[in-house]
C-alpha positions as CSV (number, residue, x, y, z in Angstrom):
1,X,45.1,58.5,87.0
2,X,48.6,57.4,88.2
3,X,51.3,60.5,87.3
4,X,52.9,59.8,84.3
5,X,56.4,58.7,84.2
6,X,59.0,60.1,81.8
7,X,61.5,57.9,80.9
8,X,65.1,58.5,79.1
9,X,64.7,57.6,75.3
10,X,65.7,54.1,74.1
11,X,66.2,54.1,70.5
12,X,64.4,50.8,68.6
13,X,68.3,49.7,67.7
14,X,69.5,49.2,71.2
15,X,68.3,46.2,71.6
16,X,69.6,44.3,74.8
17,X,69.9,40.5,73.2
18,X,73.1,39.1,72.5
19,X,73.9,39.6,69.2
20,X,72.9,43.5,69.3
21,X,74.8,44.4,71.8
22,X,78.0,42.5,70.1
23,X,76.7,44.5,67.3
24,X,76.8,47.7,68.9
25,X,80.3,47.2,70.3
26,X,81.9,46.2,67.2
27,X,80.4,49.3,65.7
28,X,81.6,51.6,68.2
29,X,85.3,50.4,68.4
30,X,85.6,50.9,64.8
31,X,83.7,54.4,65.2
32,X,80.9,53.3,62.7
33,X,79.5,56.7,62.5
34,X,77.2,56.7,59.1
35,X,78.8,58.6,56.3
36,X,75.2,60.4,55.9
37,X,75.6,61.3,59.7
38,X,79.4,62.8,59.6
39,X,81.4,59.4,59.6
40,X,84.7,59.6,57.9
41,X,85.6,57.0,54.5
42,X,88.9,56.5,56.2
43,X,87.0,53.8,58.8
44,X,85.5,51.8,56.3
45,X,88.0,49.6,56.1
46,X,88.9,48.9,59.4
47,X,84.6,48.9,60.5
48,X,84.1,46.4,57.3
49,X,87.0,43.8,58.7
50,X,86.1,44.4,62.5
51,X,82.4,43.5,61.4
52,X,83.5,40.6,59.0
53,X,85.7,38.9,61.6
54,X,82.7,39.7,64.6
55,X,80.4,37.6,62.1
56,X,82.9,34.7,61.5
57,X,83.4,34.7,65.9
58,X,79.5,33.9,66.3
59,X,79.0,32.1,63.6
60,X,82.1,29.8,64.7
61,X,81.8,30.1,68.1
62,X,78.3,30.2,68.2
63,X,78.5,33.0,70.7
64,X,81.0,31.6,73.4
65,X,81.3,33.1,77.3
66,X,83.3,35.3,76.0
67,X,80.8,37.2,73.9
68,X,78.5,36.3,76.7
69,X,80.3,38.8,79.2
70,X,81.1,41.5,76.7
71,X,77.5,41.6,76.5
72,X,77.2,41.6,80.5
73,X,79.6,44.0,80.6
74,X,77.5,47.0,77.8
75,X,77.0,49.8,79.9
76,X,73.8,51.5,80.9
77,X,72.1,53.5,83.4
78,X,72.7,50.8,86.2
79,X,72.1,51.7,89.7
80,X,70.4,55.5,90.1
81,X,73.5,57.2,92.4
82,X,72.6,60.3,93.9
83,X,75.9,61.0,95.7
84,X,78.3,61.1,92.4
85,X,81.0,63.9,92.9
86,X,80.9,66.7,90.6
87,X,84.3,65.7,88.0
88,X,84.4,69.0,87.8
89,X,86.0,68.5,83.8
90,X,87.5,71.3,81.9
91,X,87.5,71.1,78.4
92,X,89.7,72.6,76.0
93,X,89.4,75.5,73.2
94,X,88.1,75.6,69.9
95,X,89.4,73.4,67.1
96,X,89.0,72.1,63.5
97,X,88.4,68.7,63.3
98,X,91.0,66.1,64.3
99,X,92.9,68.7,66.1
100,X,95.6,71.4,65.6
101,X,97.3,69.1,63.4
102,X,94.8,66.7,61.8
103,X,92.6,67.2,58.5
104,X,89.6,69.6,58.8
105,X,86.7,67.7,58.4
106,X,85.9,70.2,55.5
107,X,87.5,72.9,53.6
108,X,88.2,75.7,56.0
109,X,87.0,73.6,58.8
110,X,87.4,76.0,61.0
111,X,86.0,76.6,64.4
112,X,82.6,78.1,65.6
113,X,81.0,78.4,61.9
114,X,76.8,78.5,63.1
115,X,76.2,79.3,59.7
116,X,77.3,75.7,58.7
117,X,74.9,73.8,60.8
118,X,73.8,70.4,59.2
119,X,70.3,69.0,60.3
120,X,70.0,66.6,62.7
121,X,67.2,64.2,64.6
122,X,67.1,63.8,67.8
123,X,67.2,60.0,67.6
124,X,70.6,60.5,65.7
125,X,72.0,62.8,68.1
126,X,71.3,60.0,71.1
127,X,72.9,57.0,69.2
128,X,75.9,59.2,68.4
129,X,76.4,59.6,72.0
130,X,76.1,56.3,73.0
131,X,78.8,55.3,70.3
132,X,81.4,56.4,72.7
133,X,79.2,55.2,75.7
134,X,79.7,52.0,74.4
135,X,83.6,52.6,73.2
136,X,84.1,53.5,76.7
137,X,86.1,56.4,74.9
138,X,88.7,57.7,77.8
139,X,88.6,61.4,79.1
140,X,91.2,63.8,77.8
141,X,91.6,67.6,76.7
142,X,94.7,67.1,74.3
143,X,93.6,63.6,72.6
144,X,91.2,63.1,69.7
145,X,89.3,60.0,68.8
146,X,89.3,58.6,65.5
147,X,86.0,60.4,64.5
148,X,87.7,63.8,64.9
149,X,86.5,64.9,68.1
150,X,88.2,65.9,71.1
151,X,88.0,63.5,74.2
152,X,86.4,66.4,76.7
153,X,82.8,67.3,77.5
154,X,82.5,69.8,74.5
155,X,84.2,68.2,72.1
156,X,81.5,65.1,72.9
157,X,78.6,67.2,72.4
158,X,80.4,68.8,69.4
159,X,80.2,65.2,68.2
160,X,76.5,63.9,68.7
161,X,75.4,67.4,67.3
162,X,77.6,66.5,64.0
163,X,79.4,69.9,64.2
164,X,81.9,69.1,62.0
165,X,84.3,71.5,64.6
166,X,85.4,71.0,68.2
167,X,83.8,73.5,70.2
168,X,84.2,74.6,73.8
169,X,81.9,75.5,76.8
170,X,82.5,79.2,75.4
171,X,81.5,78.6,72.2
172,X,78.6,75.7,71.9
173,X,76.0,78.2,72.9
174,X,76.4,80.0,69.4
175,X,74.7,76.8,68.0
176,X,71.8,76.9,70.2
177,X,69.0,78.4,71.9
178,X,68.1,79.1,75.2
179,X,65.0,77.4,76.5
180,X,63.1,76.4,79.8
181,X,63.5,73.5,81.8
182,X,60.3,72.6,81.1
183,X,61.2,72.0,77.3
184,X,64.0,69.8,77.7
185,X,64.0,66.8,75.4
186,X,66.8,64.2,74.5
187,X,69.5,65.9,72.6
188,X,69.2,68.9,74.5
189,X,72.4,70.2,76.2
190,X,72.5,71.5,80.1
191,X,75.4,74.3,80.0
192,X,77.7,76.0,82.7
193,X,80.4,78.1,81.3
194,X,82.8,79.6,83.7
195,X,84.3,82.8,81.5
196,X,86.1,83.9,84.8
197,X,87.8,80.5,84.5
198,X,86.4,79.0,82.2
199,X,88.9,75.5,83.6
200,X,87.1,75.7,87.3
201,X,83.3,73.9,87.0
202,X,82.6,74.8,83.4
203,X,81.2,71.3,81.8
204,X,78.6,70.6,79.7
205,X,76.5,67.4,79.5
206,X,73.3,65.6,77.1
207,X,69.9,65.7,78.2
208,X,68.4,61.9,77.7
209,X,65.3,62.8,79.5
210,X,63.5,62.4,83.0
211,X,64.2,60.1,85.3
212,X,60.5,60.0,86.3
213,X,57.4,62.7,86.9
214,X,58.9,64.5,89.5
215,X,61.8,66.1,87.2
216,X,64.5,66.7,89.6
217,X,66.9,64.3,88.3
218,X,67.2,63.2,84.4
219,X,69.6,61.1,82.8
220,X,72.9,62.8,81.5
221,X,75.2,61.4,79.2
222,X,78.9,63.2,79.4
223,X,82.3,63.0,78.8
224,X,84.4,62.5,82.2
225,X,86.6,61.0,84.0
226,X,87.5,58.3,83.4
227,X,85.4,58.0,80.4
228,X,81.9,58.5,78.9
229,X,79.2,57.7,81.2
230,X,75.5,57.6,81.4
231,X,73.7,58.1,84.7
232,X,70.8,59.8,86.6
233,X,71.8,63.4,87.9
234,X,70.2,65.8,90.0
235,X,68.8,69.1,88.3
236,X,70.6,71.0,87.0
237,X,74.2,69.5,87.8
238,X,75.9,68.0,90.8
239,X,77.5,71.4,91.4
240,X,77.1,74.9,90.7
241,X,73.0,73.3,90.0
242,X,71.7,76.9,89.2
243,X,74.4,77.8,87.3
244,X,73.0,74.8,84.4
245,X,71.2,76.5,81.7
246,X,69.4,74.7,78.9
247,X,69.7,75.1,75.5
248,X,68.9,73.3,72.3
249,X,70.5,72.6,69.3
250,X,69.6,75.0,66.4
251,X,69.6,72.1,64.0
252,X,67.6,69.3,65.5
253,X,64.9,68.1,63.9
254,X,61.4,66.5,65.0
255,X,60.0,65.8,68.6
256,X,60.4,63.3,71.6
257,X,62.1,60.7,70.2
258,X,60.8,57.2,70.9
259,X,57.6,58.3,72.7
260,X,54.4,57.3,72.1
261,X,53.2,59.8,69.3
262,X,50.5,62.6,69.9
263,X,47.2,62.0,68.6
264,X,47.1,63.9,65.7
265,X,45.0,67.2,66.4
266,X,42.3,68.7,64.4
267,X,42.4,73.2,63.3
268,X,39.4,74.3,64.7
269,X,37.5,77.0,62.6
270,X,37.5,80.8,63.8
271,X,35.3,82.7,65.0
272,X,33.4,84.7,62.0
273,X,33.8,87.9,63.9
274,X,37.5,87.7,62.9
275,X,40.8,86.2,65.3
276,X,43.3,87.8,67.5
277,X,46.8,89.0,66.7
278,X,49.1,86.7,65.7
279,X,51.0,85.0,68.0
280,X,54.2,82.9,68.2
281,X,54.0,78.8,68.4
282,X,56.9,79.7,70.6
283,X,56.5,78.7,74.7
284,X,57.6,81.7,76.2
285,X,58.6,79.7,79.5
286,X,56.6,78.7,82.4
287,X,57.8,81.8,84.8
288,X,55.7,83.8,82.4
289,X,52.5,82.1,84.2
290,X,51.2,82.5,87.4
291,X,50.5,83.6,90.7
292,X,52.6,87.1,90.5
293,X,53.0,86.9,86.4
294,X,52.3,90.5,85.0
295,X,53.5,90.8,81.7
296,X,52.2,90.9,77.9
297,X,51.9,87.1,78.0
298,X,49.4,86.9,79.9
299,X,47.1,88.5,78.3
300,X,48.1,86.9,75.1
301,X,47.1,83.8,76.7
302,X,43.7,85.4,77.8
303,X,42.8,86.3,74.2
304,X,43.6,82.7,73.3
305,X,41.8,81.6,75.9
306,X,38.9,83.5,74.9
307,X,38.5,82.6,71.7
308,X,38.8,78.9,72.0
309,X,35.8,79.0,74.2
310,X,36.8,80.5,77.3
311,X,34.8,83.6,77.2
312,X,32.9,82.6,80.5
313,X,35.5,83.0,82.4
314,X,36.5,86.7,81.6
315,X,34.0,88.7,82.6
316,X,36.0,92.0,82.8
317,X,38.1,91.1,79.4
318,X,42.2,89.5,79.8
319,X,44.9,91.4,81.4
320,X,48.6,91.3,81.9
321,X,48.2,90.7,85.8
322,X,47.5,86.7,86.3
323,X,44.3,86.1,88.0
324,X,42.1,83.1,89.0
325,X,40.0,83.8,85.7
326,X,43.2,83.0,83.5
327,X,44.1,79.7,85.8
328,X,40.4,78.5,85.6
329,X,40.1,79.2,81.7
330,X,43.4,77.2,81.3
331,X,42.5,74.2,83.3
332,X,39.2,74.3,81.2
333,X,40.9,73.8,77.8
334,X,43.7,71.6,78.8
335,X,40.6,68.9,80.3
336,X,38.9,69.4,77.3
337,X,42.5,67.9,75.6
338,X,41.6,64.7,77.4
339,X,43.8,65.4,80.4
340,X,43.6,65.5,84.3
341,X,46.4,66.0,87.1
342,X,48.9,67.3,87.0
343,X,48.7,67.8,83.2
344,X,45.7,69.8,83.5
345,X,46.6,72.4,86.5
346,X,45.5,75.1,85.1
347,X,49.1,76.7,84.1
348,X,50.2,76.4,80.6
349,X,53.0,74.6,79.6
350,X,55.0,74.3,76.0
351,X,52.4,72.0,75.0
352,X,49.6,73.8,75.9
353,X,50.6,77.0,74.4
354,X,51.4,75.3,71.3
355,X,47.9,73.5,70.3
356,X,46.4,77.5,71.6
357,X,48.8,79.9,69.4
358,X,48.6,77.4,66.4
359,X,44.7,77.2,66.8
360,X,44.7,73.4,67.3
361,X,43.2,70.8,69.7
362,X,39.7,70.9,71.2
363,X,38.2,74.1,72.2
364,X,36.7,74.6,75.9
365,X,32.8,73.1,75.8
366,X,30.0,75.3,76.6
367,X,29.5,75.7,80.5
368,X,27.0,72.5,81.4
369,X,23.1,73.9,81.5
370,X,20.9,72.9,84.2
371,X,17.4,72.3,84.1
372,X,16.1,75.3,86.5
373,X,14.2,74.5,89.3
374,X,10.9,76.6,90.5
375,X,11.6,80.2,90.0
376,X,12.7,81.8,93.3
377,X,12.5,85.6,93.9
378,X,15.7,87.4,95.2
379,X,15.1,88.0,98.9
380,X,16.4,91.3,99.7
381,X,19.0,91.1,102.8
382,X,18.0,91.8,106.2
383,X,21.2,93.3,106.9
384,X,22.6,95.8,104.8
385,X,26.2,94.7,103.2
386,X,29.6,95.6,105.6
387,X,27.1,96.0,108.7
388,X,27.0,93.6,111.6
389,X,24.5,90.9,111.8
390,X,22.7,88.5,114.2
391,X,26.0,88.1,117.0
392,X,27.9,90.9,115.7
393,X,28.9,88.6,112.5
394,X,29.5,91.1,109.6
395,X,26.6,90.1,106.4
396,X,27.7,87.7,104.1
397,X,28.4,90.1,101.1
398,X,27.9,86.9,98.3
399,X,30.2,85.4,96.2
400,X,31.0,88.5,93.7
401,X,33.2,90.1,96.5
402,X,36.1,87.9,96.0
403,X,36.9,87.7,92.3
404,X,40.4,89.3,91.5
405,X,40.1,92.7,90.6
406,X,37.5,93.5,93.6
407,X,38.5,95.9,95.7
408,X,36.4,96.2,99.1
409,X,36.4,96.7,103.2
410,X,35.1,93.3,103.9
411,X,37.6,91.2,102.2
412,X,40.3,93.2,104.5
413,X,38.3,92.2,107.7
414,X,37.9,88.4,106.2
415,X,41.6,88.6,105.6
416,X,42.2,90.0,109.5
417,X,40.0,87.3,110.9
418,X,42.1,84.4,108.5
419,X,44.9,85.3,110.4
420,X,42.7,85.0,114.1
421,X,41.8,81.6,113.2
422,X,45.6,80.5,112.2
423,X,45.2,80.6,108.1
424,X,47.3,83.6,107.2
425,X,50.7,81.8,106.4
426,X,50.1,82.8,102.2
427,X,49.9,86.2,103.1
428,X,53.0,88.4,102.5
429,X,52.3,91.9,103.7
430,X,49.5,91.4,105.8
431,X,45.9,90.9,104.3
432,X,44.3,94.2,102.2
433,X,41.2,95.5,100.8
434,X,42.5,93.9,97.3
435,X,41.3,90.4,96.5
436,X,44.9,88.1,95.9
437,X,45.8,84.9,95.1
438,X,46.9,85.2,98.8
439,X,44.0,85.7,99.9
440,X,42.6,82.4,98.3
441,X,45.0,80.2,99.2
442,X,44.3,80.8,103.0
443,X,40.5,80.6,102.2
444,X,41.0,77.0,100.9
445,X,43.4,76.2,103.7
446,X,40.1,77.1,106.2
447,X,38.4,75.3,103.7
448,X,40.2,72.1,103.8
449,X,40.7,72.3,107.6
450,X,36.5,71.6,107.8
451,X,36.8,68.3,105.9
452,X,36.1,70.0,102.2
453,X,37.1,69.2,99.3
454,X,36.5,70.1,95.5
455,X,34.7,72.6,94.4
456,X,33.5,73.7,98.3
457,X,37.5,74.0,99.0
458,X,37.8,76.4,95.8
459,X,39.4,78.9,97.8
460,X,36.3,81.3,97.2
461,X,34.3,82.3,101.0
462,X,30.1,80.3,100.8
463,X,28.2,81.6,103.5
464,X,28.8,78.5,105.4
465,X,32.4,79.6,105.2
466,X,31.9,82.8,106.1
467,X,29.9,81.6,108.7
468,X,32.2,79.3,110.4
469,X,35.0,82.3,110.0
470,X,32.9,84.6,112.1
471,X,31.5,82.6,114.0
């Protein structure tokens, strides 16, 4: 199954035909933000006149070459440029709508009032951002567009979010909540504020969607010199990349705009024996999971997975240290939803966490049963575990020895042999007696070098892996 491609959302009203493009430009020049979305009555007369004049021109002239040229000039993503320099856009400070000498949007319209946040959906945020894009609003720290918002980067985000005040990079975060990179959706922002020198590098952009499945570049809507633009941008930004932090507007409603709706999920019944403590559906972030993670969220994940049919993956119960049991159980739950490839990698993302926390989606199916063959009598090993067998090779102790939490001298012997064979690159402090993810990954590398794939290269040594290692 091919990797899904995440593309920037284009609202249904974004039709590129001649009539729709011309209408959008006409509305943009008239600052046609609807009253319900924060528009202003003063613009209604000019907007009506311009729309009527545009309609008359189309009727009388049939569109004409001028209209066609205007349509062709409508801005869009265009060629993906990966060498564009950092604009270094500074920004003004907080101010009421329409600027210090203007008329506030509402009584007492002072800057920075998170308590008056308006609700807005992601489609409206993107459509508002495109009004300035279509109008090619010039960049300025001191000028105000006729919709009342300052023509700099933070004024642009203030406008798109319909804040009713002109914020700056030092105050926008008070209207939003920090999120992880994996949670970014169209309408969120990437913010860098330099408190030591706000005019040196501070900048903010609107997130428009991922360019592709690698999530290394995204579509950024931003107000910068010479005017509003939209283009593919490396994550987090051209310069000071690691300082750009993702945020979500506290007033946003709805999910991913323009995407195919997720099929409804059916809640599952809880076990009659009770349920684990309630867990917040807010995803704690990808950094809380994976090799090396040790925190309460790993334990919570294990409990949720056990509730959803994953008990067989936890012979010793869940714990705070990330283990292969957690990865396999998470992967089993993801596959139960019908996900494949990178969507079922065994590392929980926001969607996986939400389904588990809300007790939705499909549970992990029982392990496939196999028809037993003729009963066999366990054979007693001819060589005691840990002692050398024929040819000086240590006797294979069985797969149970190589699991998270197990500690044995044979695990050390295994690690040393892997290093001798040239498969020790995942060790950071050398092999030891406690089985670790580094051991598993080194074994997996050795198995793949034998040409094995799938379950034959799962990183857990079987009799043949053991024989070849110590041959």
